[in-house]
N, C-alpha and C positions, 0 to 999 in steps of 0.2 A: 290764199288769204286775199280778201277783197280790200282794195285800196281805192279811196275816193279822193278826187282832186277838184276843187272848185276853181273857177276862173270867171272873168268878166266883170268883176267889181271895179269900182273907181269913183271918181267925183263927177257929179252931174248937178245941173241946176234944177230947181223945182219945176215940175212939169215935164222933165225929160224922161228918157227911157234907157234901160239897160237890159241886156240878156245875160243871165248867169248860166254857166254850164257846170255840170257835175260829171266828170269823166271817170270811168272805172278801169282798173287794171287788175289783172290776176284772175278775175272771175267774170263770167257773163252777168250782166245786170238783169237779164230777162226773167229771172225768178225772184226778183226783189221788189218790194214796195219801196219807193223812194220819197223821203220827206225833205222839204226845205224848212229850215228853222232859222231864226235870227235872234240876236241878242244885242240890244242897244246898251250904251253905257249906263250903268246903274240900274238896269232893269233885268228881270228874269228872261230867260230864253223862251221864245214862243214859237209854235208851229205856224208856218205860213201856208204850206200846201202839202198835199200828199197825193202821189199818183201810184196807182196799182201797177203790178208787174206787166199786165197786158196793156196798160194805158187807158183802159175803158172806164176806170173809176178815178175821179179827181175831186179832191176837196180843197177849198180855198178858205182861209180865215176871213171872217167878216171885215176885219180891218183893212184888207187889201182886195176884197171882192170887187170885180169889175175893173180892176187895174192890173192885177197879176194873173198870169196864166202858166200852168205847169204842163210840160209835154215831155215826150221821150222818144228817142230813136234807138231802139234796141240793136239795130244793125251797126250803129256807131258806138254802142255801149255808153250812151250819154243821155243825161236828163237835163232839161232846161227849165229856167224860170224867167219868163218874159215879164219885165216890170215896166209899166208905163205910168204916166201922170204922177211921177214920183213926188213925194212930199218930204219935208225935212224930218218928219217923224219916222220915215222909212230908213233913216240912217242907222246902220247896225252892221255887225259882222254876220254874214249869211253862211250857213252850214247846210250841206246835204248829208243825209244819213240813210242807211239801208236796213231793212229787216226782211228775212225770208218770207215770201208771199204765202207759203203754206201755213204760217203761224197766224196770219191775219187775212183770211180769204175774202173778208169784206173790203179789203183794200186800205186798211187803217195803217197809221204810222204813229203809234204811241211813243212819245218822247222817251219815257222811262225804259222802253224795251228795244230801242233801235240798237242794232248790233255793231254797225260800222259807221264811223263819222269821218268827214273830211276835216281839214284844218281851218276852213273858213276863208271867205273873201270879204273885204271891207267895202261897203257901199256908203258913200257920203253924199247927202243931198243938201246943197247949200247954195245960196246966191252970193 
C-alpha cells in the first residue's frame, strides 16, 4: 500500500521560498505520476503541478507558472515542489497524490482519479 507524506510547509513572508517534499513508503514511486494540489480556505482544491513517473513530463498551473517547479528523485522515492516568489494567495494546504503511470501515459494527474493522497502540509504566506 502506497503511503504519501508531505513535509516542508510553514509560514513565510511574501516573496519567500519553500520546498515541499512528498515522500513515499511501502511502494516505489517510480511507476506513478505525482500531482501537487492545494486547497485554500473556502476554495475548491486545485491542481498545482503534475510530474510523470519518469520526470520527463511536467505541467504547472498558470497561477504558479514561473514561480513553482516540480521535480522528483526516484532513488529517494521523493517528489518535490519548489515554490518561490510566494504570494499571500498561495496560502493553502498542499497535498501530493499519486496515480499509476500506465493509466495516464501522457503524464496526466486528474484530480478525480488520483489513487493515493497524503494528508497535506500547510503553507501560509503572510507579512
